[in-house]
Every structure is written in C-alpha cells, then in structure tokens.
C-alpha positions in Angstrom: 1.1 -175.8 110.9 2.4 -172.3 110.7 5.2 -170.9 108.9 6.7 -167.6 110.6 8.8 -165.0 108.9 10.8 -163.6 111.8 11.6 -159.8 112.0 15.2 -158.4 111.8 14.8 -157.9 115.8 14.0 -161.3 116.4 17.5 -163.2 116.4 17.0 -164.4 120.0 14.1 -166.1 119.0 15.7 -167.6 115.9 18.4 -168.8 117.9 16.1 -170.4 120.6 14.3 -172.5 118.1 17.7 -173.6 116.2 18.5 -175.2 119.5 15.3 -176.3 121.3 12.9 -176.6 118.6 9.4 -177.0 120.0 9.5 -174.8 123.2 7.2 -171.8 122.5 6.5 -170.9 126.3 9.6 -168.1 126.6 7.6 -166.0 123.7 4.1 -166.0 125.3 2.4 -166.9 121.8 -1.2 -166.4 121.0 -3.0 -169.4 119.5 -4.4 -169.5 115.8 -8.2 -170.5 115.5 -6.9 -174.2 114.7 -5.2 -173.9 118.2 -1.5 -173.6 116.9 1.0 -171.2 118.7 1.2 -167.8 116.7 4.7 -166.0 117.8 4.4 -162.4 118.6 6.2 -159.5 116.5 6.8 -161.8 113.3 6.5 -159.9 109.8 4.3 -162.8 108.5 2.5 -165.9 109.5 1.2 -168.4 107.0 -1.4 -171.0 108.7 -1.7 -174.1 107.0 -3.4 -177.4 107.0 -1.1 -180.5 106.1 -2.0 -182.1 102.6 0.9 -184.5 102.1 4.2 -185.5 103.5 7.4 -186.6 101.3 10.5 -188.0 102.5 13.5 -186.0 101.5 16.7 -187.5 102.4 16.9 -186.7 106.2 14.1 -184.4 105.9 10.3 -184.2 105.7 8.8 -182.1 102.9 5.3 -181.0 103.9 2.8 -179.7 101.4 0.0 -177.4 102.9 -3.1 -175.9 102.1 -2.9 -172.0 102.8 -5.7 -171.2 105.4 -4.5 -167.6 106.2 -1.9 -165.3 105.9 -1.1 -162.2 108.2 1.8 -159.9 107.7 3.2 -156.2 108.8 5.5 -153.8 107.5 9.5 -154.3 108.6 12.7 -155.7 107.8 13.1 -159.6 107.9 15.7 -161.5 109.6 18.2 -162.8 106.9 20.8 -165.5 107.1 23.3 -166.2 104.3 26.6 -167.5 104.4 26.7 -168.3 107.8 25.7 -165.0 108.9 22.9 -162.7 110.0 22.2 -159.3 108.3 20.6 -157.0 105.9 22.6 -157.9 102.8 22.3 -154.4 101.2 25.1 -153.1 99.4 26.0 -149.4 101.0 27.9 -147.8 98.6 
C-alpha cells in the first residue's frame, strides 16, 4: 500500500476519496514499481509492504515496512476541528 500526503491545493482529491474510497481513475495516477496507484502532485508518498494487520474497533490498523519514500516542497492539506486550512496564527 501507499500513504499519500496531499498538498494544500488538492482539496478536491481529498473530498473525492472521502466519498468514493478506491476510484483513482479521475486523477490519472502513475504506478509504483509494485503496481500501486501513485497520485500526482502529492507532497509525499510512502510506499509500504504490509507486515501485519490488527483489529482496532471498527478500523483495521496496518503495520507496514517502508519500501521507499518520495517528497517535494510545498504546503500540506490540513484538516482540524471540522475544517481545512493552514492553521497559522497571523497576528
């Protein structure tokens, strides 16, 4: 699996996956060497090999071995207290 860190300008992508979960086609993803979708424009991507899975209430907790990580400069998309923003005190 791959963990993506979205950039501040990727709110539409974030909302898409919050609704439809696994449809990557609108974003024309590349593929990792393992054949996983790699979303374009993300600040970071961490490619992992699954090592273990644990039940966590109504969620699954995945433990992975990092295979590679890629990153670029930029501002992340942040969500806190029910809203998106940069959460920087300007004053």
